[in-house]
PyMOL commands that place a pseudoatom at each C-alpha (Angstrom):
pseudoatom trace, name=CA, resn=UNK, resi=1, chain=A, elem=C, hetatm=0, pos=[120.967, 143.609, 115.349]
pseudoatom trace, name=CA, resn=UNK, resi=2, chain=A, elem=C, hetatm=0, pos=[122.636, 140.905, 113.268]
pseudoatom trace, name=CA, resn=UNK, resi=3, chain=A, elem=C, hetatm=0, pos=[121.289, 142.085, 109.921]
pseudoatom trace, name=CA, resn=UNK, resi=4, chain=A, elem=C, hetatm=0, pos=[121.054, 145.859, 110.363]
pseudoatom trace, name=CA, resn=UNK, resi=5, chain=A, elem=C, hetatm=0, pos=[122.752, 147.439, 113.373]
pseudoatom trace, name=CA, resn=UNK, resi=6, chain=A, elem=C, hetatm=0, pos=[126.051, 145.559, 113.326]
pseudoatom trace, name=CA, resn=UNK, resi=7, chain=A, elem=C, hetatm=0, pos=[126.596, 145.830, 109.556]
pseudoatom trace, name=CA, resn=UNK, resi=8, chain=A, elem=C, hetatm=0, pos=[126.000, 149.579, 109.816]
pseudoatom trace, name=CA, resn=UNK, resi=9, chain=A, elem=C, hetatm=0, pos=[128.420, 149.946, 112.715]
pseudoatom trace, name=CA, resn=UNK, resi=10, chain=A, elem=C, hetatm=0, pos=[131.016, 148.029, 110.722]
pseudoatom trace, name=CA, resn=UNK, resi=11, chain=A, elem=C, hetatm=0, pos=[130.396, 150.216, 107.717]
pseudoatom trace, name=CA, resn=UNK, resi=12, chain=A, elem=C, hetatm=0, pos=[130.816, 153.320, 109.892]
pseudoatom trace, name=CA, resn=UNK, resi=13, chain=A, elem=C, hetatm=0, pos=[134.042, 151.827, 111.324]
pseudoatom trace, name=CA, resn=UNK, resi=14, chain=A, elem=C, hetatm=0, pos=[132.752, 152.011, 114.896]
pseudoatom trace, name=CA, resn=UNK, resi=15, chain=A, elem=C, hetatm=0, pos=[134.988, 149.812, 117.041]
pseudoatom trace, name=CA, resn=UNK, resi=16, chain=A, elem=C, hetatm=0, pos=[132.870, 147.977, 119.597]
pseudoatom trace, name=CA, resn=UNK, resi=17, chain=A, elem=C, hetatm=0, pos=[132.533, 144.585, 121.211]
pseudoatom trace, name=CA, resn=UNK, resi=18, chain=A, elem=C, hetatm=0, pos=[129.162, 142.827, 121.070]
pseudoatom trace, name=CA, resn=UNK, resi=19, chain=A, elem=C, hetatm=0, pos=[128.240, 140.750, 124.109]
pseudoatom trace, name=CA, resn=UNK, resi=20, chain=A, elem=C, hetatm=0, pos=[125.254, 138.431, 124.284]
pseudoatom trace, name=CA, resn=UNK, resi=21, chain=A, elem=C, hetatm=0, pos=[123.469, 139.005, 127.590]
pseudoatom trace, name=CA, resn=UNK, resi=22, chain=A, elem=C, hetatm=0, pos=[123.228, 139.928, 130.386]
pseudoatom trace, name=CA, resn=UNK, resi=23, chain=A, elem=C, hetatm=0, pos=[121.429, 136.635, 130.914]
pseudoatom trace, name=CA, resn=UNK, resi=24, chain=A, elem=C, hetatm=0, pos=[119.772, 135.596, 134.167]
pseudoatom trace, name=CA, resn=UNK, resi=25, chain=A, elem=C, hetatm=0, pos=[120.232, 131.893, 133.511]
pseudoatom trace, name=CA, resn=UNK, resi=26, chain=A, elem=C, hetatm=0, pos=[118.077, 130.679, 130.642]
pseudoatom trace, name=CA, resn=UNK, resi=27, chain=A, elem=C, hetatm=0, pos=[119.724, 128.052, 128.436]
pseudoatom trace, name=CA, resn=UNK, resi=28, chain=A, elem=C, hetatm=0, pos=[117.391, 129.185, 125.649]
pseudoatom trace, name=CA, resn=UNK, resi=29, chain=A, elem=C, hetatm=0, pos=[119.368, 132.417, 125.398]
pseudoatom trace, name=CA, resn=UNK, resi=30, chain=A, elem=C, hetatm=0, pos=[122.478, 130.470, 124.436]
pseudoatom trace, name=CA, resn=UNK, resi=31, chain=A, elem=C, hetatm=0, pos=[120.477, 128.207, 122.167]
pseudoatom trace, name=CA, resn=UNK, resi=32, chain=A, elem=C, hetatm=0, pos=[119.152, 131.242, 120.299]
pseudoatom trace, name=CA, resn=UNK, resi=33, chain=A, elem=C, hetatm=0, pos=[122.534, 131.887, 118.721]
pseudoatom trace, name=CA, resn=UNK, resi=34, chain=A, elem=C, hetatm=0, pos=[124.199, 128.476, 118.944]
pseudoatom trace, name=CA, resn=UNK, resi=35, chain=A, elem=C, hetatm=0, pos=[123.089, 127.457, 115.451]
pseudoatom trace, name=CA, resn=UNK, resi=36, chain=A, elem=C, hetatm=0, pos=[123.396, 130.890, 113.861]
pseudoatom trace, name=CA, resn=UNK, resi=37, chain=A, elem=C, hetatm=0, pos=[126.926, 131.140, 112.437]
pseudoatom trace, name=CA, resn=UNK, resi=38, chain=A, elem=C, hetatm=0, pos=[126.437, 134.738, 111.306]
pseudoatom trace, name=CA, resn=UNK, resi=39, chain=A, elem=C, hetatm=0, pos=[125.386, 135.895, 114.783]
pseudoatom trace, name=CA, resn=UNK, resi=40, chain=A, elem=C, hetatm=0, pos=[128.135, 133.856, 116.431]
pseudoatom trace, name=CA, resn=UNK, resi=41, chain=A, elem=C, hetatm=0, pos=[130.796, 135.454, 114.242]
pseudoatom trace, name=CA, resn=UNK, resi=42, chain=A, elem=C, hetatm=0, pos=[129.711, 138.880, 115.478]
pseudoatom trace, name=CA, resn=UNK, resi=43, chain=A, elem=C, hetatm=0, pos=[129.608, 138.077, 119.207]
pseudoatom trace, name=CA, resn=UNK, resi=44, chain=A, elem=C, hetatm=0, pos=[132.645, 138.731, 121.397]
pseudoatom trace, name=CA, resn=UNK, resi=45, chain=A, elem=C, hetatm=0, pos=[131.279, 136.867, 124.385]
pseudoatom trace, name=CA, resn=UNK, resi=46, chain=A, elem=C, hetatm=0, pos=[128.432, 135.968, 126.716]
pseudoatom trace, name=CA, resn=UNK, resi=47, chain=A, elem=C, hetatm=0, pos=[127.446, 137.816, 129.886]
pseudoatom trace, name=CA, resn=UNK, resi=48, chain=A, elem=C, hetatm=0, pos=[125.622, 136.208, 132.806]
pseudoatom trace, name=CA, resn=UNK, resi=49, chain=A, elem=C, hetatm=0, pos=[124.038, 137.675, 135.905]
pseudoatom trace, name=CA, resn=UNK, resi=50, chain=A, elem=C, hetatm=0, pos=[124.353, 135.752, 139.160]
pseudoatom trace, name=CA, resn=UNK, resi=51, chain=A, elem=C, hetatm=0, pos=[121.350, 133.614, 138.210]
pseudoatom trace, name=CA, resn=UNK, resi=52, chain=A, elem=C, hetatm=0, pos=[123.199, 132.385, 135.132]
pseudoatom trace, name=CA, resn=UNK, resi=53, chain=A, elem=C, hetatm=0, pos=[126.470, 131.419, 136.804]
pseudoatom trace, name=CA, resn=UNK, resi=54, chain=A, elem=C, hetatm=0, pos=[125.709, 127.733, 136.331]
pseudoatom trace, name=CA, resn=UNK, resi=55, chain=A, elem=C, hetatm=0, pos=[125.955, 128.212, 132.557]
pseudoatom trace, name=CA, resn=UNK, resi=56, chain=A, elem=C, hetatm=0, pos=[129.463, 129.692, 132.471]
pseudoatom trace, name=CA, resn=UNK, resi=57, chain=A, elem=C, hetatm=0, pos=[131.313, 126.389, 132.223]
pseudoatom trace, name=CA, resn=UNK, resi=58, chain=A, elem=C, hetatm=0, pos=[128.898, 124.783, 129.741]
pseudoatom trace, name=CA, resn=UNK, resi=59, chain=A, elem=C, hetatm=0, pos=[129.014, 127.897, 127.558]
pseudoatom trace, name=CA, resn=UNK, resi=60, chain=A, elem=C, hetatm=0, pos=[132.812, 127.784, 127.545]
pseudoatom trace, name=CA, resn=UNK, resi=61, chain=A, elem=C, hetatm=0, pos=[132.672, 124.138, 126.537]
pseudoatom trace, name=CA, resn=UNK, resi=62, chain=A, elem=C, hetatm=0, pos=[130.320, 124.976, 123.673]
pseudoatom trace, name=CA, resn=UNK, resi=63, chain=A, elem=C, hetatm=0, pos=[132.174, 128.105, 122.550]
pseudoatom trace, name=CA, resn=UNK, resi=64, chain=A, elem=C, hetatm=0, pos=[135.764, 128.004, 123.846]
pseudoatom trace, name=CA, resn=UNK, resi=65, chain=A, elem=C, hetatm=0, pos=[136.747, 130.925, 121.596]
pseudoatom trace, name=CA, resn=UNK, resi=66, chain=A, elem=C, hetatm=0, pos=[134.218, 133.298, 123.181]
pseudoatom trace, name=CA, resn=UNK, resi=67, chain=A, elem=C, hetatm=0, pos=[134.870, 135.471, 126.224]
pseudoatom trace, name=CA, resn=UNK, resi=68, chain=A, elem=C, hetatm=0, pos=[132.712, 135.190, 129.340]
pseudoatom trace, name=CA, resn=UNK, resi=69, chain=A, elem=C, hetatm=0, pos=[131.718, 137.824, 131.890]
pseudoatom trace, name=CA, resn=UNK, resi=70, chain=A, elem=C, hetatm=0, pos=[129.820, 137.753, 135.151]
pseudoatom trace, name=CA, resn=UNK, resi=71, chain=A, elem=C, hetatm=0, pos=[127.787, 140.912, 134.695]
pseudoatom trace, name=CA, resn=UNK, resi=72, chain=A, elem=C, hetatm=0, pos=[126.014, 141.357, 138.023]
pseudoatom trace, name=CA, resn=UNK, resi=73, chain=A, elem=C, hetatm=0, pos=[126.458, 140.093, 141.573]
pseudoatom trace, name=CA, resn=UNK, resi=74, chain=A, elem=C, hetatm=0, pos=[123.678, 139.279, 143.979]
pseudoatom trace, name=CA, resn=UNK, resi=75, chain=A, elem=C, hetatm=0, pos=[122.447, 142.664, 145.157]
pseudoatom trace, name=CA, resn=UNK, resi=76, chain=A, elem=C, hetatm=0, pos=[121.142, 141.403, 148.516]
pseudoatom trace, name=CA, resn=UNK, resi=77, chain=A, elem=C, hetatm=0, pos=[119.142, 143.899, 150.620]
pseudoatom trace, name=CA, resn=UNK, resi=78, chain=A, elem=C, hetatm=0, pos=[121.508, 146.568, 151.884]
pseudoatom trace, name=CA, resn=UNK, resi=79, chain=A, elem=C, hetatm=0, pos=[122.681, 144.842, 155.066]
pseudoatom trace, name=CA, resn=UNK, resi=80, chain=A, elem=C, hetatm=0, pos=[126.283, 144.538, 153.818]
pseudoatom trace, name=CA, resn=UNK, resi=81, chain=A, elem=C, hetatm=0, pos=[127.138, 141.671, 156.151]
pseudoatom trace, name=CA, resn=UNK, resi=82, chain=A, elem=C, hetatm=0, pos=[130.420, 139.757, 156.345]
pseudoatom trace, name=CA, resn=UNK, resi=83, chain=A, elem=C, hetatm=0, pos=[128.616, 136.540, 155.351]
pseudoatom trace, name=CA, resn=UNK, resi=84, chain=A, elem=C, hetatm=0, pos=[127.443, 138.241, 152.170]
pseudoatom trace, name=CA, resn=UNK, resi=85, chain=A, elem=C, hetatm=0, pos=[130.959, 139.455, 151.457]
pseudoatom trace, name=CA, resn=UNK, resi=86, chain=A, elem=C, hetatm=0, pos=[132.233, 135.896, 151.854]
pseudoatom trace, name=CA, resn=UNK, resi=87, chain=A, elem=C, hetatm=0, pos=[129.569, 134.638, 149.465]
pseudoatom trace, name=CA, resn=UNK, resi=88, chain=A, elem=C, hetatm=0, pos=[130.572, 137.189, 146.839]
pseudoatom trace, name=CA, resn=UNK, resi=89, chain=A, elem=C, hetatm=0, pos=[134.242, 136.235, 147.258]
pseudoatom trace, name=CA, resn=UNK, resi=90, chain=A, elem=C, hetatm=0, pos=[133.259, 132.570, 146.847]
pseudoatom trace, name=CA, resn=UNK, resi=91, chain=A, elem=C, hetatm=0, pos=[131.254, 133.441, 143.724]
pseudoatom trace, name=CA, resn=UNK, resi=92, chain=A, elem=C, hetatm=0, pos=[134.211, 135.231, 142.123]
pseudoatom trace, name=CA, resn=UNK, resi=93, chain=A, elem=C, hetatm=0, pos=[136.421, 132.226, 142.782]
pseudoatom trace, name=CA, resn=UNK, resi=94, chain=A, elem=C, hetatm=0, pos=[133.846, 129.855, 141.283]
pseudoatom trace, name=CA, resn=UNK, resi=95, chain=A, elem=C, hetatm=0, pos=[133.141, 132.026, 138.254]
pseudoatom trace, name=CA, resn=UNK, resi=96, chain=A, elem=C, hetatm=0, pos=[136.770, 132.623, 137.358]
pseudoatom trace, name=CA, resn=UNK, resi=97, chain=A, elem=C, hetatm=0, pos=[137.369, 128.883, 137.716]
pseudoatom trace, name=CA, resn=UNK, resi=98, chain=A, elem=C, hetatm=0, pos=[134.540, 128.491, 135.181]
pseudoatom trace, name=CA, resn=UNK, resi=99, chain=A, elem=C, hetatm=0, pos=[136.326, 130.782, 132.694]
pseudoatom trace, name=CA, resn=UNK, resi=100, chain=A, elem=C, hetatm=0, pos=[134.732, 134.155, 133.477]
pseudoatom trace, name=CA, resn=UNK, resi=101, chain=A, elem=C, hetatm=0, pos=[137.337, 136.739, 132.495]
pseudoatom trace, name=CA, resn=UNK, resi=102, chain=A, elem=C, hetatm=0, pos=[135.628, 139.734, 134.101]
pseudoatom trace, name=CA, resn=UNK, resi=103, chain=A, elem=C, hetatm=0, pos=[133.354, 140.378, 137.064]
pseudoatom trace, name=CA, resn=UNK, resi=104, chain=A, elem=C, hetatm=0, pos=[131.022, 143.298, 137.710]
pseudoatom trace, name=CA, resn=UNK, resi=105, chain=A, elem=C, hetatm=0, pos=[129.729, 144.396, 141.102]
pseudoatom trace, name=CA, resn=UNK, resi=106, chain=A, elem=C, hetatm=0, pos=[126.380, 146.101, 141.588]
pseudoatom trace, name=CA, resn=UNK, resi=107, chain=A, elem=C, hetatm=0, pos=[126.388, 148.767, 143.239]
pseudoatom trace, name=CA, resn=UNK, resi=108, chain=A, elem=C, hetatm=0, pos=[129.686, 150.581, 143.689]
pseudoatom trace, name=CA, resn=UNK, resi=109, chain=A, elem=C, hetatm=0, pos=[128.515, 153.447, 145.953]
pseudoatom trace, name=CA, resn=UNK, resi=110, chain=A, elem=C, hetatm=0, pos=[125.244, 154.101, 147.782]
pseudoatom trace, name=CA, resn=UNK, resi=111, chain=A, elem=C, hetatm=0, pos=[124.324, 156.588, 150.479]
pseudoatom trace, name=CA, resn=UNK, resi=112, chain=A, elem=C, hetatm=0, pos=[123.401, 155.784, 154.080]
pseudoatom trace, name=CA, resn=UNK, resi=113, chain=A, elem=C, hetatm=0, pos=[119.870, 154.679, 153.088]
pseudoatom trace, name=CA, resn=UNK, resi=114, chain=A, elem=C, hetatm=0, pos=[121.254, 151.825, 151.011]
pseudoatom trace, name=CA, resn=UNK, resi=115, chain=A, elem=C, hetatm=0, pos=[118.656, 152.586, 148.357]
pseudoatom trace, name=CA, resn=UNK, resi=116, chain=A, elem=C, hetatm=0, pos=[119.432, 152.349, 144.659]
pseudoatom trace, name=CA, resn=UNK, resi=117, chain=A, elem=C, hetatm=0, pos=[118.278, 155.052, 142.256]
pseudoatom trace, name=CA, resn=UNK, resi=118, chain=A, elem=C, hetatm=0, pos=[115.176, 152.957, 141.568]
pseudoatom trace, name=CA, resn=UNK, resi=119, chain=A, elem=C, hetatm=0, pos=[114.293, 152.642, 145.254]
pseudoatom trace, name=CA, resn=UNK, resi=120, chain=A, elem=C, hetatm=0, pos=[115.556, 149.170, 146.205]
pseudoatom trace, name=CA, resn=UNK, resi=121, chain=A, elem=C, hetatm=0, pos=[117.731, 148.611, 149.260]
pseudoatom trace, name=CA, resn=UNK, resi=122, chain=A, elem=C, hetatm=0, pos=[120.858, 146.881, 148.010]
pseudoatom trace, name=CA, resn=UNK, resi=123, chain=A, elem=C, hetatm=0, pos=[124.443, 146.175, 149.016]
pseudoatom trace, name=CA, resn=UNK, resi=124, chain=A, elem=C, hetatm=0, pos=[127.311, 148.354, 147.825]
pseudoatom trace, name=CA, resn=UNK, resi=125, chain=A, elem=C, hetatm=0, pos=[131.086, 148.385, 147.956]
pseudoatom trace, name=CA, resn=UNK, resi=126, chain=A, elem=C, hetatm=0, pos=[131.053, 151.772, 149.689]
pseudoatom trace, name=CA, resn=UNK, resi=127, chain=A, elem=C, hetatm=0, pos=[128.476, 153.547, 151.823]
pseudoatom trace, name=CA, resn=UNK, resi=128, chain=A, elem=C, hetatm=0, pos=[128.677, 157.341, 151.998]
pseudoatom trace, name=CA, resn=UNK, resi=129, chain=A, elem=C, hetatm=0, pos=[126.942, 159.073, 154.891]
pseudoatom trace, name=CA, resn=UNK, resi=130, chain=A, elem=C, hetatm=0, pos=[125.777, 162.422, 153.565]
pseudoatom trace, name=CA, resn=UNK, resi=131, chain=A, elem=C, hetatm=0, pos=[125.398, 163.971, 157.002]
pseudoatom trace, name=CA, resn=UNK, resi=132, chain=A, elem=C, hetatm=0, pos=[128.782, 163.052, 158.444]
pseudoatom trace, name=CA, resn=UNK, resi=133, chain=A, elem=C, hetatm=0, pos=[130.668, 162.962, 155.109]
pseudoatom trace, name=CA, resn=UNK, resi=134, chain=A, elem=C, hetatm=0, pos=[132.121, 159.602, 156.149]
pseudoatom trace, name=CA, resn=UNK, resi=135, chain=A, elem=C, hetatm=0, pos=[132.806, 156.583, 153.951]
pseudoatom trace, name=CA, resn=UNK, resi=136, chain=A, elem=C, hetatm=0, pos=[132.322, 152.988, 155.072]
pseudoatom trace, name=CA, resn=UNK, resi=137, chain=A, elem=C, hetatm=0, pos=[134.135, 150.197, 153.234]
pseudoatom trace, name=CA, resn=UNK, resi=138, chain=A, elem=C, hetatm=0, pos=[131.746, 147.252, 153.193]
pseudoatom trace, name=CA, resn=UNK, resi=139, chain=A, elem=C, hetatm=0, pos=[132.760, 143.560, 153.200]
pseudoatom trace, name=CA, resn=UNK, resi=140, chain=A, elem=C, hetatm=0, pos=[132.213, 143.133, 149.477]
pseudoatom trace, name=CA, resn=UNK, resi=141, chain=A, elem=C, hetatm=0, pos=[134.700, 145.944, 148.841]
pseudoatom trace, name=CA, resn=UNK, resi=142, chain=A, elem=C, hetatm=0, pos=[137.367, 143.626, 150.226]
pseudoatom trace, name=CA, resn=UNK, resi=143, chain=A, elem=C, hetatm=0, pos=[136.046, 140.667, 148.224]
pseudoatom trace, name=CA, resn=UNK, resi=144, chain=A, elem=C, hetatm=0, pos=[136.562, 142.686, 145.049]
pseudoatom trace, name=CA, resn=UNK, resi=145, chain=A, elem=C, hetatm=0, pos=[139.860, 144.200, 146.199]
pseudoatom trace, name=CA, resn=UNK, resi=146, chain=A, elem=C, hetatm=0, pos=[141.477, 140.799, 146.729]
pseudoatom trace, name=CA, resn=UNK, resi=147, chain=A, elem=C, hetatm=0, pos=[141.101, 140.254, 142.990]
pseudoatom trace, name=CA, resn=UNK, resi=148, chain=A, elem=C, hetatm=0, pos=[141.338, 143.739, 141.491]
pseudoatom trace, name=CA, resn=UNK, resi=149, chain=A, elem=C, hetatm=0, pos=[144.461, 144.756, 143.440]
pseudoatom trace, name=CA, resn=UNK, resi=150, chain=A, elem=C, hetatm=0, pos=[146.383, 141.544, 142.834]
pseudoatom trace, name=CA, resn=UNK, resi=151, chain=A, elem=C, hetatm=0, pos=[145.154, 139.854, 139.646]
pseudoatom trace, name=CA, resn=UNK, resi=152, chain=A, elem=C, hetatm=0, pos=[146.446, 142.222, 136.965]
pseudoatom trace, name=CA, resn=UNK, resi=153, chain=A, elem=C, hetatm=0, pos=[145.237, 142.753, 133.385]
pseudoatom trace, name=CA, resn=UNK, resi=154, chain=A, elem=C, hetatm=0, pos=[146.535, 139.955, 131.192]
pseudoatom trace, name=CA, resn=UNK, resi=155, chain=A, elem=C, hetatm=0, pos=[146.778, 137.437, 134.038]
pseudoatom trace, name=CA, resn=UNK, resi=156, chain=A, elem=C, hetatm=0, pos=[146.198, 133.768, 133.194]
pseudoatom trace, name=CA, resn=UNK, resi=157, chain=A, elem=C, hetatm=0, pos=[144.482, 131.271, 135.447]
pseudoatom trace, name=CA, resn=UNK, resi=158, chain=A, elem=C, hetatm=0, pos=[146.768, 128.424, 136.520]
pseudoatom trace, name=CA, resn=UNK, resi=159, chain=A, elem=C, hetatm=0, pos=[146.183, 125.087, 138.205]
pseudoatom trace, name=CA, resn=UNK, resi=160, chain=A, elem=C, hetatm=0, pos=[145.976, 124.842, 141.972]
pseudoatom trace, name=CA, resn=UNK, resi=161, chain=A, elem=C, hetatm=0, pos=[144.563, 122.222, 144.336]
pseudoatom trace, name=CA, resn=UNK, resi=162, chain=A, elem=C, hetatm=0, pos=[142.805, 123.362, 147.439]
pseudoatom trace, name=CA, resn=UNK, resi=163, chain=A, elem=C, hetatm=0, pos=[143.779, 120.895, 150.130]
pseudoatom trace, name=CA, resn=UNK, resi=164, chain=A, elem=C, hetatm=0, pos=[141.569, 121.915, 153.079]
pseudoatom trace, name=CA, resn=UNK, resi=165, chain=A, elem=C, hetatm=0, pos=[140.087, 124.818, 151.083]
pseudoatom trace, name=CA, resn=UNK, resi=166, chain=A, elem=C, hetatm=0, pos=[137.297, 124.004, 148.644]
pseudoatom trace, name=CA, resn=UNK, resi=167, chain=A, elem=C, hetatm=0, pos=[137.053, 127.544, 147.281]
pseudoatom trace, name=CA, resn=UNK, resi=168, chain=A, elem=C, hetatm=0, pos=[140.365, 128.402, 145.621]
pseudoatom trace, name=CA, resn=UNK, resi=169, chain=A, elem=C, hetatm=0, pos=[141.754, 129.865, 142.382]
pseudoatom trace, name=CA, resn=UNK, resi=170, chain=A, elem=C, hetatm=0, pos=[145.209, 130.945, 141.196]
pseudoatom trace, name=CA, resn=UNK, resi=171, chain=A, elem=C, hetatm=0, pos=[146.605, 133.209, 138.488]
pseudoatom trace, name=CA, resn=UNK, resi=172, chain=A, elem=C, hetatm=0, pos=[149.943, 134.134, 136.972]
pseudoatom trace, name=CA, resn=UNK, resi=173, chain=A, elem=C, hetatm=0, pos=[150.376, 137.831, 136.224]
pseudoatom trace, name=CA, resn=UNK, resi=174, chain=A, elem=C, hetatm=0, pos=[152.199, 139.067, 133.100]
pseudoatom trace, name=CA, resn=UNK, resi=175, chain=A, elem=C, hetatm=0, pos=[155.164, 139.949, 135.353]
pseudoatom trace, name=CA, resn=UNK, resi=176, chain=A, elem=C, hetatm=0, pos=[155.476, 136.293, 136.370]
pseudoatom trace, name=CA, resn=UNK, resi=177, chain=A, elem=C, hetatm=0, pos=[154.150, 136.729, 139.909]
pseudoatom trace, name=CA, resn=UNK, resi=178, chain=A, elem=C, hetatm=0, pos=[151.549, 134.219, 141.029]
pseudoatom trace, name=CA, resn=UNK, resi=179, chain=A, elem=C, hetatm=0, pos=[148.416, 134.939, 143.038]
pseudoatom trace, name=CA, resn=UNK, resi=180, chain=A, elem=C, hetatm=0, pos=[146.514, 132.353, 145.064]
pseudoatom trace, name=CA, resn=UNK, resi=181, chain=A, elem=C, hetatm=0, pos=[143.076, 133.370, 146.372]
pseudoatom trace, name=CA, resn=UNK, resi=182, chain=A, elem=C, hetatm=0, pos=[141.054, 131.201, 148.713]
pseudoatom trace, name=CA, resn=UNK, resi=183, chain=A, elem=C, hetatm=0, pos=[138.319, 131.306, 151.292]
pseudoatom trace, name=CA, resn=UNK, resi=184, chain=A, elem=C, hetatm=0, pos=[138.084, 129.655, 154.656]
pseudoatom trace, name=CA, resn=UNK, resi=185, chain=A, elem=C, hetatm=0, pos=[134.335, 129.609, 155.025]
pseudoatom trace, name=CA, resn=UNK, resi=186, chain=A, elem=C, hetatm=0, pos=[134.374, 127.502, 158.189]
pseudoatom trace, name=CA, resn=UNK, resi=187, chain=A, elem=C, hetatm=0, pos=[134.057, 128.611, 161.794]
pseudoatom trace, name=CA, resn=UNK, resi=188, chain=A, elem=C, hetatm=0, pos=[137.512, 127.218, 162.578]
pseudoatom trace, name=CA, resn=UNK, resi=189, chain=A, elem=C, hetatm=0, pos=[140.969, 128.631, 161.940]
pseudoatom trace, name=CA, resn=UNK, resi=190, chain=A, elem=C, hetatm=0, pos=[143.050, 126.388, 159.665]
pseudoatom trace, name=CA, resn=UNK, resi=191, chain=A, elem=C, hetatm=0, pos=[146.789, 125.791, 159.568]
pseudoatom trace, name=CA, resn=UNK, resi=192, chain=A, elem=C, hetatm=0, pos=[147.981, 124.581, 156.171]
pseudoatom trace, name=CA, resn=UNK, resi=193, chain=A, elem=C, hetatm=0, pos=[151.021, 124.424, 153.917]
pseudoatom trace, name=CA, resn=UNK, resi=194, chain=A, elem=C, hetatm=0, pos=[150.999, 125.701, 150.335]
pseudoatom trace, name=CA, resn=UNK, resi=195, chain=A, elem=C, hetatm=0, pos=[153.441, 123.700, 148.219]
pseudoatom trace, name=CA, resn=UNK, resi=196, chain=A, elem=C, hetatm=0, pos=[155.091, 125.792, 145.492]
pseudoatom trace, name=CA, resn=UNK, resi=197, chain=A, elem=C, hetatm=0, pos=[158.023, 125.415, 143.083]
pseudoatom trace, name=CA, resn=UNK, resi=198, chain=A, elem=C, hetatm=0, pos=[160.022, 127.666, 145.441]
pseudoatom trace, name=CA, resn=UNK, resi=199, chain=A, elem=C, hetatm=0, pos=[159.255, 125.597, 148.507]
pseudoatom trace, name=CA, resn=UNK, resi=200, chain=A, elem=C, hetatm=0, pos=[156.506, 125.305, 151.128]
pseudoatom trace, name=CA, resn=UNK, resi=201, chain=A, elem=C, hetatm=0, pos=[154.580, 128.324, 152.433]
pseudoatom trace, name=CA, resn=UNK, resi=202, chain=A, elem=C, hetatm=0, pos=[153.023, 127.921, 155.869]
pseudoatom trace, name=CA, resn=UNK, resi=203, chain=A, elem=C, hetatm=0, pos=[149.596, 129.481, 156.298]
pseudoatom trace, name=CA, resn=UNK, resi=204, chain=A, elem=C, hetatm=0, pos=[147.598, 130.287, 159.411]
pseudoatom trace, name=CA, resn=UNK, resi=205, chain=A, elem=C, hetatm=0, pos=[144.151, 131.088, 158.065]
pseudoatom trace, name=CA, resn=UNK, resi=206, chain=A, elem=C, hetatm=0, pos=[141.504, 132.757, 160.251]
pseudoatom trace, name=CA, resn=UNK, resi=207, chain=A, elem=C, hetatm=0, pos=[137.952, 131.443, 160.378]
pseudoatom trace, name=CA, resn=UNK, resi=208, chain=A, elem=C, hetatm=0, pos=[135.437, 132.951, 157.947]
pseudoatom trace, name=CA, resn=UNK, resi=209, chain=A, elem=C, hetatm=0, pos=[138.110, 134.757, 155.972]
pseudoatom trace, name=CA, resn=UNK, resi=210, chain=A, elem=C, hetatm=0, pos=[139.089, 135.902, 152.476]
pseudoatom trace, name=CA, resn=UNK, resi=211, chain=A, elem=C, hetatm=0, pos=[142.760, 135.324, 151.672]
pseudoatom trace, name=CA, resn=UNK, resi=212, chain=A, elem=C, hetatm=0, pos=[145.399, 136.148, 149.060]
pseudoatom trace, name=CA, resn=UNK, resi=213, chain=A, elem=C, hetatm=0, pos=[148.913, 134.767, 148.831]
pseudoatom trace, name=CA, resn=UNK, resi=214, chain=A, elem=C, hetatm=0, pos=[151.380, 136.484, 146.484]
pseudoatom trace, name=CA, resn=UNK, resi=215, chain=A, elem=C, hetatm=0, pos=[154.318, 134.458, 145.150]
pseudoatom trace, name=CA, resn=UNK, resi=216, chain=A, elem=C, hetatm=0, pos=[157.225, 136.073, 143.336]
pseudoatom trace, name=CA, resn=UNK, resi=217, chain=A, elem=C, hetatm=0, pos=[157.796, 139.719, 142.428]
pseudoatom trace, name=CA, resn=UNK, resi=218, chain=A, elem=C, hetatm=0, pos=[155.808, 142.064, 140.234]
for i in range(1, 218): cmd.bond("trace and resi %d" % i, "trace and resi %d" % (i + 1))
show_as sticks, trace
zoom trace
């Protein structure tokens, strides 16, 4: 790829991004290009599946100029439970805190059997029942929606401390609005106060919940 494919694409003026991965978690994959300046100059970023999430932060520290993507969530087994939705929400928080700039869910839509096209039962954002023509929005749909509906293209991650919430991340959108996303993964409701530059915001947070707080307009 380095010596033949990419030079030809450049010659043909094909505009593409080259991502290294999707990697399931082997450090040797990063090491393969770490000492190859030619390959590194051609790579836009690194992609990791859920098994490689532990390498996001260390890869950023090695290559702070490269983009990072989480390229595949845990697929689970088609049960689409709330606990699994909470885990995915927690994973997105952790990965974006570790400099992942994009996040890909697998699968978007499956039918009532929950089977992928290659015959594995897996989770999905939506389940479509072919007999009744109904659509079910699964828990992980909401995990993704918290981010995709509120964290807009061009948003920058900003500092936030979690207080009683260990799983928390915040962003500032290009419009200036700020988004705070956090999970209460405990079996108890929590009352807390979010301290902001505009004053305190009182929060009553349900048990086992995904949460978004929007601050400012836009």
